[in-house]
C-alpha positions, -999 to 999 in steps of 0.1 A, spaced: -83 556 -591 -67 580 -566 -86 564 -537 -77 529 -549 -40 539 -551 -41 552 -515 -58 521 -501 -40 495 -522 -7 512 -533 16 495 -558 50 484 -546 78 478 -571 83 441 -576 121 446 -578 131 471 -552 99 471 -532 96 508 -533 61 521 -524 51 557 -532 29 578 -554 55 575 -581 49 537 -584 19 532 -607 23 496 -616 45 466 -609 78 486 -615 90 519 -602 103 544 -628 139 538 -617 137 500 -621 118 503 -654 145 526 -668 173 503 -656 156 473 -674 151 493 -706 187 505 -706 199 469 -702 176 458 -730 190 485 -753 226 474 -746 220 437 -752 197 444 -782 225 463 -800 246 432 -802 219 405 -803 219 380 -832 191 390 -856 183 353 -863 183 336 -828 184 367 -805 213 353 -785 241 378 -774 267 381 -801 300 400 -804 293 436 -816 321 431 -841 307 398 -855 290 396 -889 257 380 -878 235 389 -907 230 352 -915 233 342 -879 258 341 -851 285 315 -844 258 294 -825 230 294 -851 247 300 -885 239 271 -908 214 255 -883 177 249 -891 159 267 -863 123 262 -875 116 299 -875 126 330 -895 139 352 -866 136 358 -829 136 388 -807 143 389 -769 140 416 -743 173 406 -727 194 375 -719 177 351 -694 198 362 -665 197 383 -634 167 406 -630 150 393 -662 153 357 -650 139 366 -616 109 384 -632 102 355 -656 104 329 -628 81 350 -607 57 354 -636 58 316 -642 55 302 -607 40 328 -584 7 335 -603 17 372 -608 -6 377 -638 1 415 -637 36 407 -649 23 396 -683 14 431 -695 45 445 -678 69 422 -696 49 426 -729 51 464 -725 88 463 -719 94 441 -749 72 463 -772 91 494 -760 126 479 -762 121 462 -796 97 486 -813 117 488 -845 120 450 -849 83 445 -841 73 472 -866 91 452 -894 67 423 -890 42 419 -918 9 438 -913 -13 407 -909 10 387 -886 -7 367 -859 4 364 -823 -1 327 -813 6 318 -776 22 284 -768 -5 262 -753 -1 246 -719 -11 211 -711 -43 210 -690 -27 194 -660 0 221 -659 -27 247 -663 -46 233 -632 -13 235 -612 -5 271 -622 -40 286 -626 -34 303 -659 -12 301 -690 16 326 -688 23 325 -725 -13 334 -732 -11 364 -707 22 375 -723 7 372 -759 -24 392 -751 -3 419 -734 19 421 -765 -11 421 -788 -25 451 -770 8 469 -774 14 463 -811 -22 461 -822 -20 426 -837 -46 398 -832 -41 368 -809 -52 335 -823 -52 303 -802 -43 282 -832 -24 254 -814 -33 227 -790 -11 207 -766 -13 170 -772 16 158 -750 26 168 -715 63 175 -714 86 166 -685 103 194 -666 130 210 -688 150 229 -662 180 206 -661 180 197 -698 203 210 -725 190 224 -758 191 190 -776 173 173 -748 146 200 -747 141 197 -784 136 160 -781 113 163 -751 90 188 -769 89 169 -802 53 161 -811 39 182 -781 18 205 -802 -6 203 -831 -24 229 -852 -61 232 -846 -82 219 -875 -96 253 -883 -64 273 -876 -56 279 -913 -19 286 -906 -7 280 -942 14 309 -954 9 328 -921 35 348 -903 34 339 -866 48 357 -836 
C-alpha cells in the first residue's frame, strides 16, 4: 500500500493537492469543507423533499414547495443542494467515468445523514435506478448503481436490482420539473421476481 501510494499518489479532485495526507479522492481539508456545508444545509432541509427550507418554517408536513403534493415517495435526503462543488462532483461522476467518486459521495452522504439513514426500517432495500442499455454503452457504467453499492457498504443494507429500464429518456438538462416527470413516465418497470410489495426502498 505504501509503495503504491508513492508510485501512484492520490491528488484531491477538488483542490488538486497531492501529498501523503491525501488518501483518496479528497484531501482532509476539502472533505471537512463539504461535510460542514452538508451540516448547514441539512439543518434546514425539508424532511419530506430535502429541498432547502427556511429554518423558521414549519416543514413537518412539507415545505412551501412540496406541501400537499403527491411525490410518490415517503421522504428524501440529500447531501447538499445541487450547486457549486457538489454539482461539479456529480457532473464529474456522471460524465468523466470517475467510478471512484461513487464510494466517495456515498461515504459523505452516510456520514452527513447518519441519523436520517439510521431511522430507515431494518430490512429496507437499496435499489439503484437502472440505466438504458444505450446510455450504459456510452458511459461505461451505471453511476446510480455505483452510488447505491457504495451506500450499501456504508449502512450495511442490501442492494437489489429490482427495476429495469424499458424506455430511453431524452436528455433532461434543459427541462423543468413537470417536463422531466412527463419524460420519465413509463420509463421503469419492476422485475417479475422483484417482490416489492410492502417493501421500503432507498
